[in-house]
C-alpha positions in Angstrom: -261.4 -35.7 3.5 -262.1 -35.3 7.2 -265.2 -33.4 8.4 -265.0 -29.7 9.2 -264.5 -29.5 13.0 -266.2 -26.7 14.9 -266.2 -26.0 18.6 -268.9 -23.8 20.1 -268.1 -22.0 23.3 -271.3 -22.2 25.3 -272.8 -19.5 27.5 -272.0 -19.8 31.2 -275.6 -19.7 32.6 -278.5 -22.1 32.2 -280.9 -19.5 30.9 -278.4 -18.3 28.3 -277.8 -21.8 27.2 -281.5 -22.4 26.6 -282.0 -19.1 24.7 -278.9 -19.8 22.5 -280.3 -23.2 21.3 -282.1 -21.8 18.3 -278.8 -20.3 17.1 -277.0 -23.6 17.8 -279.6 -25.4 15.7 -279.0 -22.9 12.9 -275.3 -23.7 13.0 -276.1 -27.3 12.4 -278.3 -26.5 9.5 -275.5 -24.5 8.0 -272.9 -27.2 8.6 -274.8 -30.5 8.4 -271.7 -32.7 7.8 -269.5 -31.0 10.4 -268.3 -32.4 13.7 -269.7 -29.9 16.2 -268.5 -30.0 19.8 -269.5 -27.7 22.7 -267.1 -26.3 25.3 -269.1 -25.6 28.4 -268.7 -24.9 32.1 -269.2 -27.8 34.5 -272.5 -26.5 35.8 -274.2 -26.4 32.3 -272.4 -29.0 30.2 -274.7 -31.8 31.0 -277.6 -30.0 29.3 -276.1 -30.7 25.9 -276.7 -34.4 26.3 -280.4 -33.4 25.5 -279.4 -31.5 22.3 -279.1 -34.0 19.4 -277.4 -31.5 17.1 -274.2 -31.8 19.2 -271.6 -34.5 18.7 -269.6 -34.1 21.9 -269.1 -31.9 24.9 -265.8 -30.7 26.5 -265.5 -29.0 29.9 -264.2 -25.5 30.1 -261.8 -25.3 33.1 -258.8 -23.0 33.8 -257.3 -20.9 31.1 -254.3 -23.2 30.4 -256.3 -26.4 30.6 -258.9 -25.0 28.2 -256.2 -23.9 25.7 -254.6 -27.4 25.9 -257.9 -29.3 25.4 -258.6 -27.2 22.3 -255.1 -26.9 20.8 -255.0 -27.9 17.1 -258.2 -29.9 17.5 -260.6 -27.7 15.5 -260.9 -25.8 12.2 -263.2 -23.1 13.7 -264.5 -21.8 17.0 -267.9 -20.0 17.5 -268.1 -17.9 20.7 -271.5 -17.5 22.2 -269.8 -15.8 25.1 -268.8 -12.1 25.0 -265.6 -12.2 27.1 -262.1 -11.3 26.0 -260.8 -14.4 27.7 -262.9 -16.8 25.6 -261.5 -15.2 22.4 -258.0 -15.4 23.8 -258.4 -19.1 24.6 -259.3 -20.1 21.1 -256.6 -17.8 19.7 -253.9 -19.4 21.9 -255.3 -22.8 20.9 -254.3 -22.1 17.3 -257.8 -22.5 16.0 -257.6 -20.9 12.5 -261.2 -19.5 12.3 -262.6 -17.6 15.3 -266.2 -16.2 15.0 -268.2 -14.1 17.4 -269.3 -10.6 18.5 -266.5 -8.0 18.5 -267.2 -7.2 22.2 -264.9 -6.6 25.1 -262.1 -5.4 22.9 -261.6 -8.8 21.4 -262.1 -7.9 17.7 -258.5 -8.3 16.7 -258.6 -11.9 18.0 -261.5 -12.9 15.7 -261.4 -13.8 12.0 -265.2 -13.2 11.5 -266.6 -10.3 13.6 -270.2 -9.3 14.2 -271.5 -6.0 15.7 -274.5 -6.1 18.0 -277.3 -4.6 15.9 -279.5 -2.0 17.5 -282.6 -4.0 16.5 -281.9 -6.7 19.1 -281.9 -4.4 22.1 -284.9 -4.9 24.2 -285.8 -8.2 22.5 -285.3 -11.8 23.6 -281.7 -13.0 23.8 -282.8 -15.6 21.2 -282.6 -12.8 18.6 -279.2 -11.6 20.0 -277.6 -15.0 19.3 -279.4 -15.3 15.9 -278.1 -11.8 14.9 -274.6 -12.8 15.6 -274.8 -15.7 13.2 -276.1 -13.4 10.5 -273.3 -11.0 11.2 -270.6 -13.6 10.6 -272.2 -14.8 7.3 -274.3 -17.8 8.4 -277.9 -18.4 7.3 -280.6 -18.1 10.0 -284.1 -19.6 9.9 -287.4 -18.8 11.6 -287.4 -22.2 13.2 -286.6 -20.9 16.7 -286.5 -24.1 18.6 -285.3 -23.7 22.2 -286.5 -27.1 23.4 -284.6 -29.7 25.4 -285.4 -33.4 25.0 -284.7 -35.1 28.3 -283.0 -38.4 28.2 -285.1 -41.4 29.3 -282.9 -41.8 32.4 -283.5 -38.2 33.3 -287.2 -38.6 33.2 -286.9 -41.9 35.2 -285.0 -40.0 37.9 -287.7 -37.4 38.0 -290.2 -40.1 38.4 -288.3 -41.6 41.3 -287.9 -38.3 43.1 -291.6 -37.4 42.8 -293.2 -40.8 42.9 -295.4 -42.5 40.4 -298.7 -42.5 42.1 -300.5 -40.4 39.5 -300.4 -37.1 41.5 -300.2 -33.8 39.7 -297.2 -31.8 40.8 -296.6 -28.0 40.9 -293.0 -26.8 41.4 -291.8 -23.7 43.2 -288.4 -22.2 42.6 -288.0 -19.4 45.1 -284.3 -18.9 44.7 -282.2 -17.0 42.1 -278.5 -17.3 41.8 -278.2 -13.7 40.5 -279.1 -12.2 43.9 -281.9 -11.4 46.3 -283.4 -8.7 44.2 -284.8 -11.4 41.8 -286.6 -13.3 44.6 -290.3 -13.0 45.1 -291.3 -12.9 48.8 -291.0 -16.4 50.5 -294.2 -16.1 52.5 -296.1 -15.5 49.3 -294.6 -18.6 47.7 -295.9 -20.5 50.7 -299.4 -19.0 50.4 -299.5 -19.8 46.7 -298.4 -23.4 47.2 -301.0 -23.8 49.9 -303.7 -22.3 47.8 -303.0 -24.4 44.8 -302.8 -27.5 46.9 -306.2 -26.8 48.5 -308.0 -25.7 45.3 -306.6 -28.0 42.7 -305.5 -31.0 44.7 -301.9 -30.8 43.4 -298.8 -31.7 45.4 -296.0 -29.2 45.7 -292.3 -29.6 45.2 -289.7 -26.9 46.1 -286.7 -27.0 43.8 -283.3 -25.3 43.8 -279.7 -25.6 44.8 -278.3 -26.6 48.2 -277.8 -23.0 49.2 -281.5 -22.5 48.8 -282.4 -25.3 51.2 -283.0 -23.0 54.2 -285.3 -20.8 52.1 -287.2 -23.8 50.9 -287.6 -25.1 54.5 -288.9 -21.7 55.6 -291.5 -21.8 52.9 -292.4 -25.4 53.8 -292.9 -24.4 57.4 -295.5 -21.8 56.2 -297.6 -24.5 54.5 -300.0 -26.9 56.2 -299.9 -29.3 53.3 -296.3 -30.3 53.5 -294.3 -29.9 50.2 -291.5 -32.1 49.0 -288.2 -30.2 49.4 -285.7 -31.2 46.7 -283.3 -28.3 47.0 -279.7 -29.6 46.8 -281.0 -33.1 46.1 -280.9 -33.0 42.3 -278.1 -32.9 39.7 -278.8 -30.8 36.6 -280.2 -33.8 34.7 -282.3 -34.8 37.8 -283.7 -31.3 37.9 -284.7 -31.4 34.2 -286.3 -34.8 34.8 -288.3 -33.5 37.8 -289.3 -30.3 35.9 -290.5 -32.4 32.9 -293.0 -34.2 35.2 -294.6 -31.0 36.6 -298.0 -29.7 35.6 -296.9 -26.1 36.4 -293.9 -24.2 37.7 -294.1 -21.0 39.8 -290.8 -19.2 39.6 -288.6 -16.2 39.7 -286.5 -15.2 36.7 -284.1 -18.2 37.0 -282.4 -21.1 35.3 -285.2 -23.5 36.2 -287.7 -21.2 34.6 -285.9 -21.6 31.3 -285.5 -25.4 31.8 -289.2 -25.7 32.4 -290.1 -23.8 29.3 -287.6 -25.9 27.3 -289.3 -29.1 28.4 -292.8 -27.8 27.6 -294.0 -27.1 31.2 -296.4 -24.2 31.7 -295.1 -21.6 34.1 -295.9 -18.4 36.1 -292.9 -16.2 36.3 -292.5 -13.2 38.6 -290.1 -10.5 37.2 -288.7 -7.5 39.0 -285.2 -6.1 38.5 -284.3 -7.9 35.2 -285.5 -7.0 31.8 -288.4 -9.3 30.9 -288.1 -8.4 27.2 -284.6 -9.9 27.0 -284.6 -12.8 29.5 -288.2 -14.1 29.6 -288.6 -17.8 28.9 -289.0 -18.8 25.3 -292.5 -20.2 25.5 -296.2 -19.2 24.9 -297.2 -21.4 27.9 -296.5 -18.8 30.6 -297.9 -15.9 32.5 -295.3 -13.3 33.1 -296.2 -11.1 36.1 -294.5 -7.8 36.9 -295.2 -4.4 38.4 -294.2 -1.5 36.1 -292.4 0.6 38.7 -290.2 3.5 37.6 -286.9 1.9 38.8 -287.4 -1.5 37.0 -285.6 -3.0 35.3 -282.5 -1.9 37.3 -280.6 -5.1 36.9 -279.2 -4.8 40.4 -278.4 -7.9 42.5 -279.6 -6.3 45.7 -282.4 -3.8 46.0 -281.1 -0.5 47.6 -284.7 0.7 48.5 -287.9 -1.2 49.3 -288.0 -4.1 46.7 -291.2 -2.6 45.3 -291.0 -4.3 41.9 -291.5 -7.6 43.6 -293.5 -6.7 46.7 -296.2 -5.2 44.6 -296.8 -8.5 42.8 -299.6 -9.9 45.0 -300.2 -13.5 46.1 -303.7 -13.3 44.5 -302.3 -12.4 41.1 -299.8 -15.2 41.1 -302.4 -17.8 42.4 -305.0 -16.7 39.8 -302.5 -17.0 37.0 -301.4 -20.4 38.2 -305.0 -21.7 38.6 -305.8 -20.5 35.1 -302.9 -22.5 33.6 -303.7 -25.6 35.7 -307.3 -25.6 34.6 
């Protein structure tokens, strides 16, 4: 008899992928003999090479392409996404069992439906995904493992990008794909990088995507100790490899924040418009800094007023937290 075949529709964003890993590992504990594949967007799919519980990864593309790649290939689909489209894709692909939250009006397309329990509101998304498994009848454990295990070639690429001269590196990730409201002030990133370099002798790398390269160069211009700017120079596996070699990351609420936590790197995270209770990194090795202003968390992409939730987080607070972790 062939193994039970399950496809897991992955979340679309890096942070959500990381926070869903404990649930994914619970699925493997429930189905130890199954063949489990992941269907993921191009910009996150490579992460699953560092997740040993997965047998294979397929890329989610256009609607028709996704339906065709799934058609008659699986016994069940587990949706970690909340969209109607993802449920319709697995329905049209004729997958007999379809499991997930009954969100976005997609309940009729599912064979096992879970409701979002009130108890997960205002808690880490780790519990959100875990509650969905319980809601569809799978067992959950307290082994909440959200780690990634970088492949040796990823670590080697990180070594090549940073050098292997024994220096300690601190990373800065000043960007945030979500929008400018999540970005701490660039001049303060420069000041923190300068301070850490002078006081602790660390070297500084600025990380992010190609669109953040102008921001990174502006920060570099504000530092007398020149950092290494790697924005736009790393693939996703390269980025994980670089992060895994850092002594510390100073970051906004962003995908790299979650990747650093998943690889065991200490971090200082500045939060403003997003809900820190739900989207903070899953690690005890962090200092989460925020200012409790009345309008936060607003969850807006752009601040319509004076960005007070971020501007009130001072350079001194961030530098002190970073030095504490470094030492």
